[in-house]
VOPAGU-2260 file (C-alpha; in pm, 1 decimal, decimal comma):
REM VOPAGU-2260
SITE   aa  ch    i         X         Y         Z
SITE  MET   A    0    -864,1   -2633,8   -1430,8
SITE  HIS   A    1    -981,8   -2822,6   -1121,8
SITE  ALA   A    2   -1164,3   -2643,9    -841,0
SITE  GLU   A    3    -980,5   -2841,3    -572,9
SITE  MET   A    4    -646,3   -2725,1    -718,9
SITE  SER   A    5    -719,6   -2354,7    -755,2
SITE  GLY   A    6    -385,9   -2221,3    -636,7
SITE  ILE   A    7    -248,8   -2028,7    -342,7
SITE  ARG   A    8    -386,2   -1696,7    -221,0
SITE  VAL   A    9    -129,3   -1433,1    -131,8
SITE  PRO   A   10    -149,3   -1059,8     -55,4
SITE  LEU   A   11     -64,2    -829,2    -344,1
SITE  ARG   A   12     242,4    -695,9    -161,6
SITE  ARG   A   13     403,8   -1041,4    -166,7
SITE  LEU   A   14     379,0   -1091,9    -543,0
SITE  LYS   A   15     694,8   -1055,6    -751,3
SITE  PRO   A   16     752,3   -1055,4   -1128,6
SITE  LEU   A   17     844,3   -1399,9   -1259,1
SITE  ASP   A   18    1185,2   -1278,0   -1373,4
SITE  CYS   A   19    1267,4   -1072,5   -1063,2
SITE  LYS   A   20    1626,9   -1052,2    -942,2
SITE  GLU   A   21    1547,8   -1285,7    -648,6
SITE  LYS   A   22    1409,7   -1555,6    -881,3
SITE  GLU   A   23    1690,4   -1809,3    -843,2
SITE  THR   A   24    1701,3   -1769,9    -465,2
SITE  LEU   A   25    1326,3   -1810,3    -431,6
SITE  MET   A   26    1319,2   -2111,0    -664,7
SITE  LYS   A   27    1602,8   -2278,3    -476,5
SITE  ARG   A   28    1414,6   -2228,8    -151,6
SITE  ALA   A   29    1089,0   -2361,7    -298,5
SITE  ARG   A   30    1258,2   -2667,7    -451,5
SITE  LYS   A   31    1377,2   -2785,3    -111,2
SITE  MET   A   32    1020,8   -2896,1     -33,1
SITE  TYR   A   33     834,8   -2885,9    -364,2
SITE  GLU   A   34    1095,4   -2976,2    -626,0
SITE  GLN   A   35     873,1   -3172,0    -865,9
SITE  SER   A   36     590,5   -2918,5    -845,7
SITE  VAL   A   37     819,1   -2620,4    -906,7
SITE  ASN   A   38    1001,3   -2788,9   -1196,1
SITE  TRP   A   39     671,7   -2886,2   -1360,4
SITE  CYS   A   40     533,5   -2532,2   -1331,2
SITE  PHE   A   41     841,3   -2376,5   -1486,7
SITE  SER   A   42     847,0   -2638,0   -1763,0
SITE  LEU   A   43     493,2   -2534,2   -1848,1
SITE  ILE   A   44     586,7   -2164,3   -1846,3
SITE  SER   A   45     895,1   -2224,8   -2060,6
SITE  HIS   A   46     691,8   -2424,9   -2312,9
SITE  TYR   A   47     435,5   -2143,1   -2329,3
SITE  ARG   A   48     704,2   -1878,7   -2383,5
SITE  GLU   A   49     870,2   -2086,9   -2655,6
SITE  GLY   A   50     535,8   -2108,3   -2834,3
SITE  LEU   A   51     499,0   -1730,0   -2825,8
SITE  THR   A   52     854,6   -1676,2   -2948,8
SITE  CYS   A   53     838,5   -1914,3   -3245,1
SITE  GLY   A   54     483,3   -1812,6   -3333,9
SITE  SER   A   55     327,4   -2155,2   -3283,4
SITE  PHE   A   56      86,5   -2013,5   -3024,5
SITE  ALA   A   57     -65,5   -1672,6   -2959,9
SITE  GLY   A   58    -273,8   -1599,9   -2654,7
SITE  SER   A   59    -275,1   -1575,0   -2278,0
SITE  PHE   A   60    -128,9   -1838,3   -2046,9
SITE  LEU   A   61    -481,5   -1946,8   -1953,9
SITE  ASP   A   62    -565,8   -1995,7   -2322,7
SITE  TYR   A   63    -246,4   -2198,3   -2362,6
SITE  TYR   A   64    -320,8   -2418,0   -2062,7
SITE  ALA   A   65    -669,7   -2496,0   -2193,8
SITE  ALA   A   66    -543,9   -2566,9   -2548,1
SITE  ASP   A   67    -427,9   -2897,2   -2695,7
SITE  VAL   A   68     -79,2   -2755,6   -2753,0
SITE  SER   A   69      -4,6   -2777,3   -2378,4
SITE  TYR   A   70    -132,2   -3134,7   -2344,5
SITE  PRO   A   71     209,9   -3305,6   -2366,4
SITE  VAL   A   72     332,1   -3102,0   -2070,0
SITE  ARG   A   73       8,8   -3131,4   -1873,4
SITE  LYS   A   74     -12,4   -3506,1   -1936,6
SITE  ALA   A   75     268,9   -3580,4   -1692,3
SITE  ILE   A   76      73,9   -3442,9   -1399,7
SITE  GLN   A   77    -269,0   -3553,7   -1519,3
SITE  ASP   A   78    -152,0   -3914,0   -1554,2
SITE  GLY   A   79       1,8   -3905,7   -1210,2
SITE  ASP   A   80     361,0   -3946,1   -1329,7
SITE  LEU   A   81     453,6   -3651,5   -1110,9
SITE  GLU   A   82     355,0   -3610,8    -749,2
SITE  ALA   A   83     246,3   -3247,0    -738,4
SITE  ASP   A   84     229,4   -3112,0    -387,0
SITE  PHE   A   85     179,7   -2744,0    -312,7
SITE  PRO   A   86     180,7   -2567,0      25,7
SITE  LYS   A   87    -144,8   -2487,8     201,9
SITE  VAL   A   88    -139,3   -2117,5     286,3
SITE  ASN   A   89    -381,5   -1937,7     514,9
SITE  TYR   A   90    -454,9   -1603,4     350,1
SITE  ALA   A   91    -575,8   -1447,2     675,4
SITE  ASP   A   92    -249,9   -1535,7     852,2
SITE  LEU   A   93     -46,6   -1369,8     578,4
SITE  GLU   A   94    -258,3   -1055,2     598,3
SITE  ASP   A   95    -224,6   -1028,1     974,5
SITE  SER   A   96     153,4   -1003,1     981,2
SITE  GLU   A   97     433,8    -850,2     782,2
SITE  GLU   A   98     810,8    -895,6     788,5
SITE  GLU   A   99    1014,3    -576,3     818,5
SITE  THR   A  100    1390,9    -533,1     833,2
SITE  SER   A  101    1509,7    -346,0    1141,7
SITE  VAL   A  102    1841,0    -188,0    1242,4
SITE  GLY   A  103    2105,9    -455,2    1289,9
SITE  GLY   A  104    1970,1    -679,4    1015,5
SITE  LYS   A  105    1719,0    -863,0    1234,4
SITE  ARG   A  106    1377,3    -941,1    1086,7
SITE  PRO   A  107    1113,6    -924,5    1360,4
SITE  ARG   A  108     748,1    -986,9    1279,5
SITE  LYS   A  109     543,8    -674,2    1320,9
SITE  LYS   A  110     175,0    -726,6    1388,8
SITE  ILE   A  111     -54,7    -502,4    1191,3
SITE  LEU   A  112    -430,8    -475,6    1184,9
SITE  PRO   A  113    -587,3    -750,3     971,8
SITE  ASP   A  114    -747,8    -645,5     646,6
SITE  ARG   A  115   -1118,2    -700,7     712,1
SITE  MET   A  116   -1225,7    -528,5     391,8
SITE  ARG   A  117   -1135,3    -829,2     177,2
SITE  ALA   A  118   -1348,2   -1061,2     390,7
SITE  ALA   A  119   -1638,7    -817,0     373,7
SITE  ARG   A  120   -1605,8    -793,8      -6,3
SITE  ASP   A  121   -1604,5   -1172,4     -34,5
SITE  ARG   A  122   -1924,4   -1194,4     170,6
SITE  ALA   A  123   -2090,9    -931,7     -47,9
SITE  ASN   A  124   -1969,6   -1103,9    -363,4
SITE  GLN   A  125   -2113,0   -1434,9    -243,0
SITE  ARG   A  126   -2455,6   -1281,8    -295,7
SITE  LEU   A  127   -2362,4   -1221,6    -659,6
SITE  VAL   A  128   -2239,0   -1580,0    -692,7
SITE  ASP   A  129   -2560,2   -1721,4    -544,2
SITE  PHE   A  130   -2770,8   -1502,3    -773,8
SITE  ILE   A  131   -2582,0   -1623,3   -1081,3
SITE  VAL   A  132   -2543,6   -1992,0    -992,7
SITE  LYS   A  133   -2815,0   -2092,7    -744,4
SITE  THR   A  134   -3094,4   -1858,1    -846,5
SITE  LYS   A  135   -2984,4   -1854,1   -1212,2
SITE  GLY   A  136   -3092,8   -1493,0   -1207,2
SITE  ALA   A  137   -2864,2   -1387,1   -1492,9
SITE  ASP   A  138   -2942,8   -1680,9   -1722,2
SITE  HIS   A  139   -3217,1   -1509,7   -1921,5
SITE  HIS   A  140   -2995,9   -1206,0   -1984,9
SITE  LEU   A  141   -2699,3   -1422,6   -2088,3
SITE  LEU   A  142   -2906,1   -1648,7   -2314,1
SITE  ASP   A  143   -3039,4   -1343,9   -2496,9
SITE  ILE   A  144   -2677,8   -1246,3   -2564,6
SITE  VAL   A  145   -2543,0   -1586,9   -2671,8
SITE  LYS   A  146   -2844,9   -1646,1   -2898,3
SITE  GLY   A  147   -2802,8   -1306,2   -3062,9
SITE  ARG   A  148   -3126,5   -1156,4   -2931,1
SITE  LYS   A  149   -2957,4    -881,2   -2729,6
SITE  GLN   A  150   -2667,2    -646,9   -2799,6
SITE  SER   A  151   -2365,8    -642,0   -2566,1
SITE  ARG   A  152   -2071,3    -400,6   -2561,9
SITE  TRP   A  153   -1860,5    -683,7   -2419,1
SITE  LEU   A  154   -1955,4    -912,8   -2706,8
SITE  THR   A  155   -1888,5    -639,3   -2961,9
SITE  SER   A  156   -1546,0    -572,6   -2809,9
SITE  PHE   A  157   -1467,4    -945,6   -2810,3
SITE  LEU   A  158   -1562,3    -993,7   -3177,0
SITE  ASN   A  159   -1382,5    -680,1   -3294,7
SITE  SER   A  160   -1059,4    -754,1   -3111,0
SITE  ASN   A  161    -788,5    -937,7   -3303,8
SITE  ARG   A  162    -566,0    -976,3   -3000,5
SITE  TYR   A  163    -572,8   -1195,2   -2692,7
SITE  THR   A  164    -636,8   -1027,6   -2359,3
SITE  LEU   A  165    -349,2   -1099,4   -2121,2
SITE  CYS   A  166    -530,2    -980,7   -1808,6
SITE  VAL   A  167    -903,9   -1003,3   -1738,0
SITE  GLU   A  168   -1071,6    -811,6   -1455,4
SITE  THR   A  169   -1289,5   -1072,7   -1284,2
SITE  TYR   A  170   -1438,0    -846,3   -1010,1
SITE  LEU   A  171   -1458,7   -1157,9    -791,2
SITE  GLU   A  172   -1141,2   -1186,9    -582,7
SITE  ASP   A  173   -1206,2   -1526,7    -426,6
SITE  GLU   A  174   -1085,4   -1808,7    -653,4
SITE  ASP   A  175   -1344,9   -2056,7    -528,3
SITE  GLN   A  176   -1626,1   -1811,5    -603,7
SITE  LEU   A  177   -1480,2   -1750,5    -949,0
SITE  ASP   A  178   -1452,4   -2124,1   -1019,3
SITE  VAL   A  179   -1820,0   -2176,7    -934,4
SITE  VAL   A  180   -1936,5   -1890,0   -1154,9
SITE  VAL   A  181   -1715,3   -1987,2   -1450,6
SITE  GLY   A  182   -1840,7   -2346,0   -1428,1
SITE  HIS   A  183   -2197,9   -2219,7   -1456,3
SITE  LEU   A  184   -2110,9   -1987,3   -1745,2
SITE  GLN   A  185   -1951,2   -2272,9   -1936,0
SITE  GLU   A  186   -2292,2   -2440,2   -1938,5
SITE  ILE   A  187   -2444,7   -2123,1   -2081,7
SITE  TYR   A  188   -2173,9   -2121,6   -2349,4
SITE  LYS   A  189   -2297,8   -2457,3   -2480,3
SITE  GLN   A  190   -2611,8   -2282,7   -2603,7
SITE  ILE   A  191   -2425,0   -2016,9   -2800,4
SITE  ASP   A  192   -2526,5   -1913,4   -3151,0
SITE  LYS   A  193   -2216,3   -2021,5   -3346,9
SITE  LYS   A  194   -2248,6   -1717,4   -3572,9
SITE  LEU   A  195   -2128,6   -1507,0   -3280,2
SITE  THR   A  196   -1788,4   -1677,5   -3263,3
SITE  LEU   A  197   -1689,8   -1691,4   -3627,3
SITE  ALA   A  198   -1432,4   -1417,5   -3567,1
SITE  ARG   A  199   -1279,3   -1580,0   -3257,5
SITE  ASP   A  200   -1379,8   -1934,8   -3176,1
SITE  ASP   A  201   -1235,7   -1922,7   -2825,8
SITE  LYS   A  202   -1439,5   -2066,1   -2540,0
SITE  VAL   A  203   -1210,5   -1953,5   -2257,6
SITE  SER   A  204   -1190,1   -1592,2   -2373,2
SITE  PHE   A  205   -1562,2   -1574,8   -2454,8
SITE  VAL   A  206   -1656,4   -1688,8   -2104,3
SITE  LEU   A  207   -1411,7   -1451,8   -1932,0
SITE  GLU   A  208   -1448,2   -1147,4   -2159,1
SITE  VAL   A  209   -1821,7   -1160,1   -2237,0
SITE  LEU   A  210   -2029,0   -1387,2   -2012,7
SITE  LEU   A  211   -1848,8   -1312,6   -1684,8
SITE  PRO   A  212   -1881,7    -930,4   -1695,0
SITE  GLU   A  213   -2239,5    -951,8   -1825,1
SITE  ALA   A  214   -2337,6   -1196,0   -1547,9
SITE  ILE   A  215   -2184,0    -984,1   -1272,2
SITE  ILE   A  216   -2329,9    -657,7   -1406,0
SITE  CYS   A  217   -2674,0    -818,1   -1430,7
SITE  SER   A  218   -2639,6    -944,1   -1071,4
SITE  ILE   A  219   -2524,6    -606,2    -937,0
SITE  ALA   A  220   -2820,4    -438,2   -1107,4
SITE  ALA   A  221   -3069,0    -686,0    -959,8
SITE  LEU   A  222   -2931,7    -702,8    -605,4
SITE  ASP   A  223   -2844,6    -332,4    -566,7
SITE  GLY   A  224   -3155,2    -205,5    -741,9
SITE  LEU   A  225   -2954,4     -24,7   -1009,5
SITE  GLY   A  226   -3001,5      32,4   -1379,2
SITE  TYR   A  227   -2774,3    -157,5   -1617,5
SITE  LYS   A  228   -2552,0     144,8   -1686,7
SITE  GLU   A  229   -2510,4     221,9   -1315,9
SITE  ALA   A  230   -2429,9    -143,7   -1243,8
SITE  GLU   A  231   -2179,4    -144,6   -1528,3
SITE  GLU   A  232   -2006,1     162,4   -1384,6
SITE  LYS   A  233   -1979,6     -11,7   -1047,4
SITE  TYR   A  234   -1834,2    -319,6   -1216,3
SITE  LEU   A  235   -1579,3    -109,9   -1406,9
SITE  ARG   A  236   -1468,3      63,9   -1085,8
SITE  GLY   A  237   -1392,9    -279,4    -943,6
SITE  PRO   A  238   -1351,5    -375,3    -578,4
SITE  PRO   A  239   -1193,8    -109,9    -353,4
SITE  VAL   A  240    -828,4    -189,5    -279,4
SITE  HIS   A  241    -712,2    -153,7      80,5
SITE  TYR   A  242    -484,3     146,0     129,2
SITE  ARG   A  243    -200,5     -75,0     264,0
SITE  GLU   A  244    -193,6    -281,6     -53,4
SITE  LYS   A  245    -206,7      27,0    -273,9
SITE  GLU   A  246      63,6     202,4     -71,5
SITE  LEU   A  247     301,5     -92,8     -92,9
SITE  PHE   A  248     227,5    -144,7    -462,0
SITE  ASP   A  249     306,6     221,3    -535,4
SITE  LYS   A  250     633,3     197,5    -337,2
SITE  ASN   A  251     744,0    -105,8    -538,6
SITE  ILE   A  252     666,4      72,6    -866,1
SITE  LEU   A  253     870,0     376,3    -756,6
SITE  LYS   A  254    1167,6     156,7    -664,6
SITE  LYS   A  255    1164,5      -3,8   -1009,4
SITE  MET   A  256    1143,2     335,9   -1180,8
SITE  ARG   A  257    1450,2     455,0    -991,3
């Protein structure tokens, strides 16, 4: 929940399911340098899963982390009882190289062309961030929604849904950009008409499922000179994924299916 501790960026191809077959090996390797940090993270995950199993909590991991129920686990790191130290990873360096297994079992590093599309998307998205946060260009639109003066399909979907969304499309891929925008939207949330949240009084989900898409769509419309519907379609299409990432993702899915 702190901008200066926003995680580690990794390419999609390097992500693995939490319960993958290499889990124990990877955890053992990580614990050699980051034992306390790894143990704390998995304690938090285990506590969250226990809550889902016994029915004491229902919602996404982000909802859980922001809720009081996770406070006893979070308290250890917030009070400084644990020395959390995570590796600093350069995203660009990871994108520029890829490990491949060759004949004989050796693992040379094969240089591939860096993915410049992600950097270009981040630069383009920075314009959206500046419009939302610095210019406050979406504020009027958002205030009309939170005060009940304007209809929103995102608000309607939020109020009519009796389930928690496990995955939210943020459009913004850079975590720092997302942190800045969400921080601004949380200020907008303070002015909400409480009648709108009688069905689901959930600040985290409201910001991510209603205010975030509305802010980005409004920004796309203003900066690209589009109508709301056209901007919404662009938002729903999402950022274009580089063919390398898509190709590797598809290969991994096929392997699991076999």
